[in-house]
C-alpha positions as CSV (number, residue, x, y, z in Angstrom):
1,M,0.0,0.0,0.0
2,S,1.5,3.4,-1.0
3,N,1.4,6.4,1.2
4,L,-1.2,8.0,-1.1
5,E,-3.7,5.2,-0.3
6,F,-3.6,5.9,3.4
7,P,-6.4,8.0,4.8
8,I,-5.8,11.8,5.2
9,W,-5.8,13.1,8.8
10,E,-6.2,16.8,9.8
11,V,-3.9,17.9,12.6
12,F,-4.8,20.5,15.2
13,I,-2.2,21.8,17.8
14,R,-2.7,23.8,21.0
15,S,0.3,26.0,21.7
16,K,1.7,26.6,25.1
17,N,0.2,30.1,25.3
18,G,-3.1,29.4,23.5
19,L,-6.4,28.1,24.7
20,E,-7.7,26.8,21.4
21,H,-6.4,24.2,19.0
22,R,-5.5,25.5,15.5
23,H,-5.4,23.6,12.3
24,V,-1.7,23.2,11.2
25,G,-1.9,20.8,8.4
26,S,-2.7,17.3,7.0
27,L,-0.9,14.0,6.8
28,H,-1.4,10.4,5.6
29,A,-1.6,7.6,8.2
30,T,-3.0,4.1,8.5
31,D,-4.7,4.8,11.8
32,S,-5.1,7.3,14.6
33,V,-2.0,6.0,16.5
34,M,0.2,6.5,13.4
35,A,-1.4,9.9,12.7
36,M,-0.7,11.1,16.3
37,E,2.9,10.0,16.1
38,N,3.4,11.5,12.7
39,A,1.7,14.8,13.8
40,R,4.0,14.9,16.9
41,D,7.1,14.4,14.7
42,V,6.1,16.8,12.0
43,Y,4.3,19.6,13.7
44,T,5.8,19.8,17.2
45,R,9.6,19.5,16.5
46,R,10.3,22.7,18.5
47,E,8.2,21.8,21.5
48,E,5.6,24.5,20.6
49,G,2.6,22.3,21.3
50,V,1.0,21.0,24.5
51,S,-1.9,19.1,22.9
52,I,-2.5,17.4,19.5
53,W,-5.8,16.4,17.9
54,V,-5.9,14.3,14.8
55,V,-9.2,13.8,12.9
56,E,-9.7,11.7,9.9
57,S,-10.7,14.0,7.1
58,K,-13.7,12.0,6.1
59,N,-15.2,12.6,9.5
60,I,-15.3,16.4,9.1
61,T,-18.5,18.0,7.8
62,A,-18.0,21.4,6.2
63,S,-20.4,24.1,5.0
64,N,-20.8,24.7,1.3
65,P,-19.7,28.2,0.3
66,E,-22.6,28.4,-2.1
67,N,-25.0,28.3,0.9
68,Q,-23.3,31.0,2.9
69,G,-26.2,33.4,2.6
70,E,-28.8,31.1,4.3
71,L,-26.2,29.6,6.7
72,F,-24.6,32.8,8.0
73,E,-27.5,35.2,7.6
74,P,-28.6,36.6,11.0
75,A,-31.8,35.3,12.4
76,K,-34.2,38.2,12.3
77,D,-36.8,36.4,14.3
78,K,-34.6,36.2,17.4
79,A,-34.4,39.7,18.8
80,Y,-32.8,38.6,22.0
81,R,-29.6,38.0,20.0
82,H,-29.3,41.7,19.3
83,P,-29.1,43.7,22.5
84,T,-30.7,46.9,21.0
85,F,-33.3,47.3,23.7
86,Y,-30.8,47.4,26.6
87,E,-30.1,50.7,28.4
88,L,-26.3,51.0,28.7
89,P,-24.6,53.1,31.4
90,I,-23.0,56.3,30.2
91,E,-19.6,55.0,31.4
92,L,-19.7,52.5,28.4
93,K,-18.8,55.0,25.7
94,H,-17.5,52.6,23.0
95,M,-19.9,49.8,23.0
């Protein structure tokens, strides 16, 4: 089996000074153990990470850019999401 026949895994790393994991790249691996080891070797060589996530690409569901209008359009029927009816104190000048 060639490397191109292995599943693709997406790699996310949390840095020492970060609170969230960030996507850093992709790699081919036969399973999650191999993906984790390869991710460690490739993406944390300089000890910049404290946590690694690997996710097989086929398990990721992504939005379609063609549907961005209906997906990201604000919900006009949910007024509570827009705090336009709150009285703000005068001390909050730049809100």
